[in-house]
NUZADREN-919605 format. One record per residue (C-alpha): residue number from 1; chain; x, y, z. Coordinates in nm, 4 decimals, decimal comma. Each point is the difference from the previous one (the first is absolute). Example, Ala and Ser with C-alpha at 12.3 -4.5 7.8 and 13.67 -1.06 7.14 Angstrom:
NUKOL;1;A;1,2300;-0,4500;0,7800;
NUKOL;2;A;0,1370;0,3440;-0,0660;
This chain:
NUKOL;1;A;7,3106;2,7637;6,3808;
NUKOL;2;A;-0,3487;-0,0884;-0,1197;
NUKOL;3;A;-0,0665;-0,0417;-0,3704;
NUKOL;4;A;-0,2988;0,0641;-0,2225;
NUKOL;5;A;0,1163;0,0104;-0,3609;
NUKOL;6;A;-0,1288;0,1179;-0,3394;
NUKOL;7;A;0,2255;-0,0527;-0,3014;
NUKOL;8;A;0,0412;0,1015;-0,3627;
NUKOL;9;A;0,2861;-0,1939;-0,1578;
NUKOL;10;A;0,3006;0,1531;0,1746;
NUKOL;11;A;-0,1834;0,2719;0,2002;
NUKOL;12;A;-0,1330;-0,0882;0,3463;
NUKOL;13;A;-0,2202;0,2006;0,2380;
NUKOL;14;A;-0,0849;-0,1219;0,3480;
NUKOL;15;A;-0,1017;0,1064;0,3486;
NUKOL;16;A;0,2793;-0,0482;0,2523;
NUKOL;17;A;0,0656;0,0301;0,3697;
NUKOL;18;A;0,3494;0,0904;0,1228;
NUKOL;19;A;0,0631;0,0030;0,3758;
NUKOL;20;A;-0,3731;0,0454;0,0630;
NUKOL;21;A;-0,0429;0,2877;-0,2485;
NUKOL;22;A;-0,2368;-0,0479;-0,2942;
NUKOL;23;A;0,0913;0,1119;-0,3480;
NUKOL;24;A;0,0385;-0,0956;-0,3634;
NUKOL;25;A;0,2775;-0,1395;-0,2141;
NUKOL;26;A;0,0535;0,0434;-0,3727;
NUKOL;27;A;0,2720;-0,2160;-0,1527;
NUKOL;28;A;0,1424;-0,0668;-0,3439;
NUKOL;29;A;0,1715;-0,3309;-0,0755;
NUKOL;30;A;0,2426;0,0183;-0,2916;
NUKOL;31;A;0,0920;-0,2992;-0,2191;
NUKOL;32;A;0,3604;0,0339;0,1214;
NUKOL;33;A;-0,1062;-0,1189;0,3476;
NUKOL;34;A;0,0151;0,3495;0,1502;
NUKOL;35;A;-0,2974;0,1426;0,1882;
NUKOL;36;A;-0,0850;0,3600;0,0959;
NUKOL;37;A;-0,2514;0,0528;0,2807;
NUKOL;38;A;-0,1403;0,3218;0,1439;
NUKOL;39;A;-0,1886;-0,0222;0,3293;
NUKOL;40;A;-0,2395;0,2730;0,1128;
NUKOL;41;A;-0,0928;0,0285;0,3683;
NUKOL;42;A;-0,2533;0,2657;0,1069;
NUKOL;43;A;0,0260;0,0772;0,3726;
NUKOL;44;A;-0,1577;0,2999;0,1746;
NUKOL;45;A;-0,0299;0,1928;-0,3257;
NUKOL;46;A;0,3627;-0,0590;-0,0961;
NUKOL;47;A;0,1005;-0,2212;-0,2915;
NUKOL;48;A;0,3158;-0,2073;0,0365;
NUKOL;49;A;0,1686;-0,1548;-0,3041;
NUKOL;50;A;0,2245;-0,3057;0,0160;
NUKOL;51;A;0,1811;-0,1173;-0,3149;
NUKOL;52;A;0,1460;-0,3466;-0,0531;
NUKOL;53;A;0,2121;-0,0848;-0,3057;
NUKOL;54;A;0,1756;-0,3313;-0,0592;
NUKOL;55;A;-0,0243;-0,3587;-0,1141;
NUKOL;56;A;-0,3514;-0,1328;0,0435;
NUKOL;57;A;0,1243;-0,3057;0,1892;
NUKOL;58;A;0,1945;0,2183;0,2467;
NUKOL;59;A;-0,2960;0,2309;0,0605;
NUKOL;60;A;-0,2332;-0,2947;0,0669;
NUKOL;61;A;0,2492;-0,1290;0,2589;
NUKOL;62;A;0,0192;0,3417;0,1717;
NUKOL;63;A;-0,3790;0,0265;0,0278;
NUKOL;64;A;-0,0409;-0,3279;0,1903;
């Protein structure tokens, strides 16, 4: 997954690549250590959404 990040306090926006597909990710990091991420992949005119919710440390481990 490639990363190019812009941030505003606890809101992050970045370009991503998942399994060769380009898209965008918007994530919110809460002070409780929980993170909510929504990934948008546009492929052949279809938009695919992938949501990830969990502890920030666990999500970072999954994305390696």
